[in-house]
N, C-alpha and C positions, 0 to 999 in steps of 0.2 A: 608274499605275492607282490609283484612289482606294479607300479602305476602304469596305466595304459597310455602309450604314446599315441595320442589322438590324431596327430598330424600324420604319422606313419600309417595308422589304421585307415584314415581317410584315403591316403594314397593307395593302399592295398585294395580298398573297396572300389576305388575308381579304376584301378588297373585290372582287377579280376572280375568285377561286375557280378557278384553273386546274386542269385535269384531263386525263386521257388523252383524246385526240380520237378519237371513234368513228364519226363520219359527216361527210358533206360540209358540212352546215350548221354544225357545230361548227368545222370547218376554216376555212370562210369567215369565221366570227366571229373566230377567232384571227388570220387574215390581216389583217382590218381593224384589229385591235388593234396588230399589228406595224407596219402601215403608218402608223397614227397616231403611234406612237413614233418611227418612222423620219423622218417629216416634221418632227419637232422637232429632228432633227439632233443637235448636240452639247450641247443644253440638258438632256439627261437627267442625273438624279442617279444615284448608285451603285445605289440600290434599283431604279430604273427600268431601268437597264442590265442588271441581273441578271434582272429579270422579263422583259425583252425576250429575253434569252438562253434562258430557260426556255420561253417561247412558241415560239421558233424551233426548239428541240429537239422540242417536242411536234408541231409542224407537219411537220417533217422526218420524224419517225417515222411519222406517219400517211401522208404522201405516199409514202414508200418502200414501205410495205406495200400501199397502194392502187394505186399506179401502177407498180409494179415490172414491168419488161419480162421476159417469159419467153422463153427461146430457142425458136425454131421447131423442131418435130420433123422428122425426115428426110422423112416422107411429106408433111408440109405444104410443105416446100421443093420436093419433086418436083412437087407439084400447081401451085405458083406458077410454077416454071420451065416446066412443060408449057404452062400458059396463056400465059405471056409469049412462048414460042417456037412456039406452035401445034402442039404435040406431042399426039397423042391417046392414049387408053388402049390402043388397038389397036397404035399405034406402040411403046408401052412393052412390050406383050405380045410383039411381035416381037423387041425388044431383049433381053428376058428369056427368050425361047423358050417362053413360057407365058402365055396370057391370064389364067388363074387366079392365077398367081403375081403378075402385075402388079396384079390386082385386090386381092389380099391386102395387098400393099405399100402401095397407095394408100389402103386403108382403115385402115392402121396396125395391121393384125393380124399382120403379119410384118415383121421387120426387113430391112434391105438387107445382102446379103453383100458381102464385099470385091470379089469378081468383078463383082457387079452395080454396086457403087459405081464401079469403074473404067469400066464401060460408060457409066454415067450421066455421069461426069466427062468422058468423051470427047464425049458427045452435047451436053452443056450448057456445056462449057468452064469448069467450076469444079472446085476441088479435090475429090477423092474423099472426103476426111474430112467434108465437108459432109453427105454421105449416111449417114455412119456415126455421126452424133451426137457427133462429137469437137469 
């Protein structure tokens, strides 16, 4: 690893003015810069390598925040499984012994009990923990 040319790095920082990425346009601009450095391959000096590392961190941070996948909620999973398997809300009401209870669960207003999770598990052939948010 070569020593960082701090003067050239300071010049790059002054010239490029990197900052926290706040929107897609800024992200695209940073990605183009990264691509330009990457196309040069091993011809980068120590300051450019350090600047490339900084841009990469900024892009990764933005993309992790913007595109982070959130786990599905139990009622969303039930709806997806119902659609995939052709199960109706009336079917779910019979399974829970209450149409109102099924409606509240599907609306996300009520959680799934362990007993209901076991019934859903048997119906959809997936682990009961899926419906308990575990």
